[in-house]
Every structure is written in C-alpha cells, then in structure tokens.
C-alpha positions as CSV (number, residue, x, y, z in Angstrom):
1,M,82.7,81.3,128.1
2,S,86.3,82.4,127.4
3,L,87.8,82.1,123.8
4,S,90.5,79.7,125.4
5,T,87.8,77.5,127.0
6,V,85.8,77.4,124.0
7,S,88.9,76.6,122.1
8,L,90.6,73.9,124.4
9,S,87.1,72.2,124.1
10,L,86.7,72.1,120.7
11,R,90.3,70.5,120.5
12,D,91.0,68.6,123.2
13,G,88.3,68.7,126.2
14,Q,90.1,65.6,128.1
15,K,91.2,68.7,131.0
16,L,87.6,70.0,131.4
17,K,84.5,69.1,132.9
18,K,82.3,67.2,131.2
19,S,79.3,69.7,131.5
20,T,81.7,72.3,129.9
21,N,82.1,70.2,127.2
22,D,78.8,69.3,126.3
23,K,77.8,72.8,126.5
24,V,80.4,74.0,124.0
25,A,79.7,70.5,121.7
26,K,75.7,71.7,121.8
27,A,76.4,75.2,121.1
28,A,78.7,74.0,117.9
29,Q,76.4,71.4,116.6
30,Q,73.1,74.2,116.9
31,L,75.7,76.5,114.9
32,G,76.7,74.2,112.4
33,Y,80.6,74.6,113.3
34,V,82.9,73.0,111.1
35,P,86.7,73.2,111.8
36,N,88.7,75.2,109.4
37,H,91.4,72.1,109.3
38,A,93.3,74.6,106.7
39,G,93.9,77.1,109.9
40,V,94.3,74.8,112.1
41,R,97.4,73.4,110.0
42,L,98.9,77.0,109.8
43,R,98.3,78.0,113.4
44,T,99.7,74.6,115.0
45,G,101.8,72.7,112.2
46,R,99.7,69.8,112.7
47,T,96.9,68.4,110.0
48,N,95.0,66.4,112.8
49,V,94.9,63.1,110.5
50,L,96.5,59.9,111.0
51,A,97.1,57.8,107.8
52,L,96.8,54.3,107.4
53,A,99.4,53.0,104.8
54,L,97.4,49.9,103.7
55,S,99.5,47.1,102.2
56,A,98.0,45.4,98.7
57,D,99.2,42.2,100.1
58,E,96.7,40.6,102.4
59,N,95.3,37.1,103.1
60,S,93.4,37.9,106.3
61,I,89.6,38.0,106.4
62,D,88.0,41.1,106.7
63,F,91.4,42.8,107.9
64,T,91.0,46.2,106.6
65,R,87.9,46.6,108.2
66,S,88.4,45.3,111.4
67,L,91.7,47.4,111.7
68,I,89.8,50.8,110.4
69,Q,87.1,50.0,112.8
70,G,89.5,49.6,116.0
71,I,91.5,52.8,115.0
72,G,88.3,54.8,114.4
73,K,87.1,53.8,117.8
74,E,90.6,54.8,119.4
75,L,90.1,58.3,117.2
76,R,86.6,59.1,118.3
77,K,87.5,61.0,121.4
78,T,90.1,62.8,119.9
79,P,90.5,65.9,117.4
80,F,92.0,63.2,114.8
81,H,90.8,61.7,111.6
82,L,92.2,58.9,109.7
83,N,93.0,58.6,106.0
84,V,93.4,55.4,104.2
85,I,96.3,55.4,101.5
86,P,96.6,52.2,99.6
87,E,99.8,51.2,98.0
88,I,99.0,50.9,94.3
89,D,102.4,49.7,93.1
90,P,103.6,47.0,95.0
91,T,107.1,47.1,93.0
92,N,107.8,50.8,94.8
93,I,106.3,50.2,98.6
94,T,107.8,53.7,99.6
95,A,105.7,55.6,97.4
96,S,102.8,56.0,99.0
97,V,104.7,56.7,102.6
98,R,107.1,59.1,100.6
99,Y,103.7,61.0,99.2
100,I,102.2,61.8,102.7
101,M,105.7,62.7,104.0
102,E,106.4,65.1,101.3
103,N,102.7,66.6,100.9
104,R,102.2,66.5,104.8
105,I,99.0,65.4,104.5
106,A,99.1,63.3,108.1
107,D,101.1,63.8,111.4
108,G,101.6,60.0,111.5
109,V,101.7,56.8,109.7
110,I,100.2,53.3,110.8
111,L,102.0,50.8,108.5
112,T,100.8,47.3,107.8
113,H,102.9,44.1,106.8
114,T,106.3,45.2,107.9
115,S,109.5,43.3,106.5
116,A,112.6,42.8,108.4
117,R,114.6,46.0,106.8
118,D,111.7,47.7,105.8
119,R,112.3,50.6,103.4
120,R,109.4,52.4,104.5
121,V,110.3,52.4,108.1
122,Q,114.1,53.5,107.2
123,L,112.6,56.3,105.2
124,M,110.5,57.5,108.0
125,M,113.0,56.9,111.0
126,D,115.5,59.0,108.8
127,A,112.9,61.5,108.6
128,D,112.1,61.5,112.0
129,F,108.3,61.3,110.9
130,P,106.2,59.6,113.5
131,F,104.7,56.3,112.5
132,V,103.8,52.8,114.3
133,S,103.9,49.2,112.7
134,H,101.8,46.7,112.6
135,G,105.0,44.0,113.0
136,R,108.6,43.8,114.2
137,T,111.6,44.8,112.3
138,E,115.3,44.2,112.8
139,F,116.4,48.0,112.8
140,Y,118.5,48.6,115.9
141,S,117.2,51.8,116.5
142,P,114.0,51.5,118.3
143,H,110.4,52.4,116.5
144,A,106.7,52.2,117.9
145,F,105.0,48.8,117.1
146,H,102.4,46.6,118.1
147,D,102.7,42.6,117.0
148,F,101.0,39.4,117.2
149,P,103.4,36.8,118.9
150,V,104.2,34.3,116.3
151,E,106.6,32.3,118.4
152,K,103.7,31.7,120.8
153,F,101.2,31.1,118.0
154,I,103.5,28.2,116.8
155,E,104.4,26.9,120.2
156,L,100.7,26.5,121.0
157,T,99.6,25.1,118.0
158,V,102.6,22.6,117.9
159,E,101.9,21.3,121.5
160,R,98.1,21.0,120.7
161,L,98.5,18.8,117.7
162,I,101.1,16.2,119.8
163,N,98.8,16.5,122.5
164,R,96.4,15.1,120.1
165,S,98.8,12.7,118.9
166,R,99.6,14.0,115.8
167,K,103.1,12.8,114.4
168,N,103.8,14.3,110.8
169,L,103.2,18.2,111.1
170,L,102.7,20.5,108.5
171,L,103.2,24.3,108.4
172,V,101.4,26.1,105.5
173,A,102.6,29.8,105.6
174,A,103.1,32.0,102.5
175,D,106.3,34.0,102.2
176,N,105.4,37.6,102.0
177,G,108.0,39.0,103.1
178,T,107.1,40.2,106.2
179,T,108.9,39.7,109.4
180,Y,106.0,38.0,110.7
181,H,106.8,35.1,108.0
182,S,110.5,34.7,108.9
183,I,109.8,34.5,112.7
184,A,107.2,31.9,112.0
185,I,109.3,29.6,109.9
186,N,112.1,29.8,112.5
187,S,109.9,29.1,115.2
188,F,108.4,26.0,113.8
189,K,111.5,24.7,113.0
190,K,112.9,25.0,116.6
191,V,109.8,23.6,118.1
192,L,110.4,20.5,116.2
193,A,113.9,20.3,117.2
194,K,112.6,21.0,121.1
195,T,109.9,18.5,120.6
196,G,111.5,15.8,118.2
197,A,108.4,15.8,116.2
198,Q,108.6,15.3,112.6
199,G,107.6,18.3,110.2
200,D,107.8,20.1,107.0
201,V,107.2,23.9,105.5
202,I,105.3,24.9,102.7
203,D,105.4,28.9,102.0
204,D,105.3,29.0,98.2
205,A,103.8,32.3,97.5
206,S,102.6,31.4,93.8
207,A,100.9,28.1,95.2
208,L,99.7,29.9,98.0
209,G,98.7,32.9,96.4
210,T,95.1,32.1,95.6
211,T,92.5,30.0,96.9
212,N,92.1,27.7,94.0
213,G,96.1,27.4,94.4
214,V,95.8,26.2,97.7
215,R,92.8,23.4,97.0
216,E,95.1,22.4,94.2
217,L,97.7,21.9,96.8
218,A,95.6,20.0,99.2
219,H,94.8,17.5,96.5
220,K,98.7,17.1,96.0
221,L,99.0,16.5,99.8
222,A,95.6,13.9,100.1
223,A,97.4,11.9,97.3
224,S,100.8,11.8,99.1
225,Q,102.3,8.8,100.5
226,S,103.1,10.2,103.6
227,R,100.2,12.2,104.4
228,Y,100.1,15.0,107.2
229,D,98.0,14.6,110.2
230,G,98.7,17.7,111.7
231,I,98.4,21.1,109.8
232,I,99.1,24.7,110.9
233,C,97.5,27.9,109.0
234,N,98.6,31.3,109.2
235,S,95.7,32.5,107.3
236,E,92.2,31.7,107.3
237,L,91.5,31.9,104.0
238,T,94.5,29.0,103.4
239,A,92.8,27.0,106.2
240,L,89.3,27.3,104.2
241,A,90.5,26.5,100.9
242,L,92.9,23.6,102.4
243,I,90.0,22.0,104.3
244,G,87.6,22.0,101.3
245,G,90.5,20.6,98.9
246,L,91.3,17.7,101.5
247,K,87.6,17.1,101.6
248,D,87.3,16.7,97.9
249,K,89.7,13.9,98.4
250,G,87.3,12.0,101.2
251,L,89.7,13.5,103.9
252,N,87.5,14.9,107.0
253,L,88.7,17.8,109.6
254,N,89.2,16.1,113.1
255,E,88.9,12.6,111.7
256,H,91.6,11.9,109.1
257,Y,93.7,15.3,110.6
258,D,93.8,18.2,112.6
259,L,94.2,22.0,111.7
260,T,95.4,24.4,113.7
261,S,95.1,28.3,112.1
262,R,95.5,31.7,113.0
263,Q,92.1,33.5,113.4
264,T,91.3,37.0,112.4
265,S,87.2,36.5,112.1
266,E,84.3,34.2,113.3
267,I,84.3,32.7,110.0
268,L,86.4,29.5,110.7
269,P,84.3,28.7,113.7
270,L,81.0,29.5,112.4
271,L,82.0,27.0,109.1
272,Y,83.6,24.2,111.6
273,P,82.5,24.4,114.9
274,N,85.0,22.1,116.2
275,I,87.9,23.8,114.4
276,D,91.3,24.6,116.7
277,T,92.3,28.3,116.3
278,V,94.7,30.8,118.2
279,A,92.8,34.4,117.7
280,E,94.0,38.0,117.2
281,N,91.4,40.8,117.8
282,L,92.1,43.0,114.8
283,Q,90.0,45.5,116.0
284,R,91.9,45.7,119.3
285,T,95.1,45.7,117.4
286,G,93.7,48.9,115.3
287,S,92.9,50.6,118.6
288,E,96.5,49.6,120.0
289,L,98.2,51.2,117.0
290,A,96.6,54.4,116.9
291,R,96.8,54.7,120.9
292,L,100.8,54.1,120.2
293,L,100.9,56.4,117.5
294,L,99.1,59.6,119.5
295,R,101.3,58.7,122.3
296,Q,104.2,59.1,120.2
297,L,102.7,62.6,118.9
298,D,102.4,63.3,122.5
299,G,106.2,63.1,123.0
300,D,106.5,59.8,124.3
301,D,109.8,57.7,123.9
302,V,109.2,55.3,121.2
303,A,111.3,52.8,123.1
304,N,108.2,52.6,125.4
305,L,105.7,52.2,122.5
306,Q,106.3,48.3,121.8
307,T,103.6,46.1,122.9
308,M,102.5,42.6,121.5
309,H,98.9,41.4,120.9
310,E,98.1,38.4,123.5
311,P,96.9,35.3,121.5
312,V,93.7,33.5,122.8
313,A,93.7,29.7,122.1
314,H,90.4,28.3,121.6
315,W,90.6,24.6,121.7
316,R,87.6,23.4,120.2
317,S,88.2,20.0,118.5
318,D,87.7,17.7,122.1
319,D,84.6,19.6,123.6
320,G,83.3,22.2,121.2
321,H,84.2,25.3,123.1
C-alpha cells in the first residue's frame, strides 16, 4: 500500500474500506507499531488528547467511572486518548484548565459542574480554546454543552407527588454553585406557584455536605410538627441518607412519605425497588460530551453543539416497574 493510505488508515480510517483498515491494523500489530505522539504533534499541531477537567465537588454515585466509560466508548474508533486532570485546589478553579492550555497537553477540554459565570468557561472562550461543558452557563456568547434538563426533572417529580396526594413538598439539593442548582430552585418555586402546592427548599451545603449531616437533617425533619410528605432529591447519596435517617425515627418510604430522586446508577432501585426516580444515563452523557467536542475540533459551529439529555421517569411506587 502507499504511504498515504497507511498513514490515513492509522490516523482515521473512516474514509477507507474496512478490508484496508483491517490489513493495516494487522500489520501494525505484528510489527509492534506505536504512534510517536510527539512527532504527530510537531507535524499537525495536535496532541490527539482530550482532557477531562474533573471537579472536586461530586455527590453522584459512580459519576467519574460512568462518565469516563462513556467518553472512552466515543473515542474508541478515533486517534484520540483521554487524560483526566483533577481539580486539586477548589479555591483556584481555573488552575487545571490554565495548566492544560499553557502546556498544550490536550486539544480540547471537557468540563463538569459548570456555574452560571464559570471562570473556566470565560478563560477558554477568551483564548478560543475548544471545550464542552456538562451544564449550561449564562454567557451571551454560545459554547458547546450537554446538560440534564433539571426543569423537566422538577416538573415531573412535583406532578408525580401531587398525583400521589402529597401536600407538603420539600426539595433537598445542596448549593454547589452550579447553574444546575439555581435552575432547580427557580423551577421548583415556579411549579409550586403554578400548581398551588406547598413546599420548601433545603440547600445548605454545610448540612448536606456529608451523609451523616443529611441523616441528622432527616432526624430533625422527622421530629418537626409539620412533616413533609413528598421529598425531591437531586442526588442518590442524599436520598439514601434521608431514607435511612427517616427510618431511624420510624418513618417508612411509600408509607409515611414519598421520595423521588435523580438517578445516575442502579443503587437506589436495587435497595428500594418501589422508589420513584428520574434517570440520567451518565455513560451516554460522557459519549455525548466527547462527540460534541470532536465535532467542534472538526470545525462545527459551537451554536450547533448544544444538546440536552432526555430524562427517563421510573414510577415504581405503584406497580414496581
């Protein structure tokens, strides 16, 4: 085969026949061929690496593993690899992104836990550095993102609790400074006003920061004169701690109260088969974030790279399905 055919097959074989790619791959394996990434970078200006800038603030079960699996699945048939850059210093949230950009160790960045005026987003937009965020912002200039529609999650769960004759609702969602949190609070208040339902919000990050703290909160809620009979949780860990704390005081799920939660793993329904949840598939989220970033690197307009994850409601409390 010609040098150009072999080079194209090793770099990106989507434009070639499968039989050609198979022959090149087999020969490369027999020869023990390993790409010289330093040489590729000198020749093309690309590293063929994407970076996941992982926030230190995480309260979702199995978030990191599921997200990385989804990203890896999308990168499997490309020349790209993934580096994970953790946020070591939460007081300096731009440090990881600045390190990636200044040392040019990746061609693009995937962000998690995005805030309304996220300084990391501003930094990369100013530098015209490719990125995609898991979450929306309030910047006027468009950027690539994929998000879970918290507005729909709140609407679905409130409607579900009202249909189950729950009268006094509570939203439990720790204030982590993300756009997701602010949208959740505003959506909850709007739905309450629209439906005429009664409800409150608990978002104290110090009280909700640990499972022990959430369990203590549940003890206080159980002792309150005005008990909440419908609870909405933004996190599976929070939901598990609340259910456990309420059970400590003799209050049982689907008997004394209903609880609906955002679901990002199979832990909740495994432990509580009759619990109502609204699910986000984090592996699919990871794949979509990688897909959007690769499209951006190929030159697609970022205004066309903004997608939402369709939530899936699992109403199990009536029939177990």
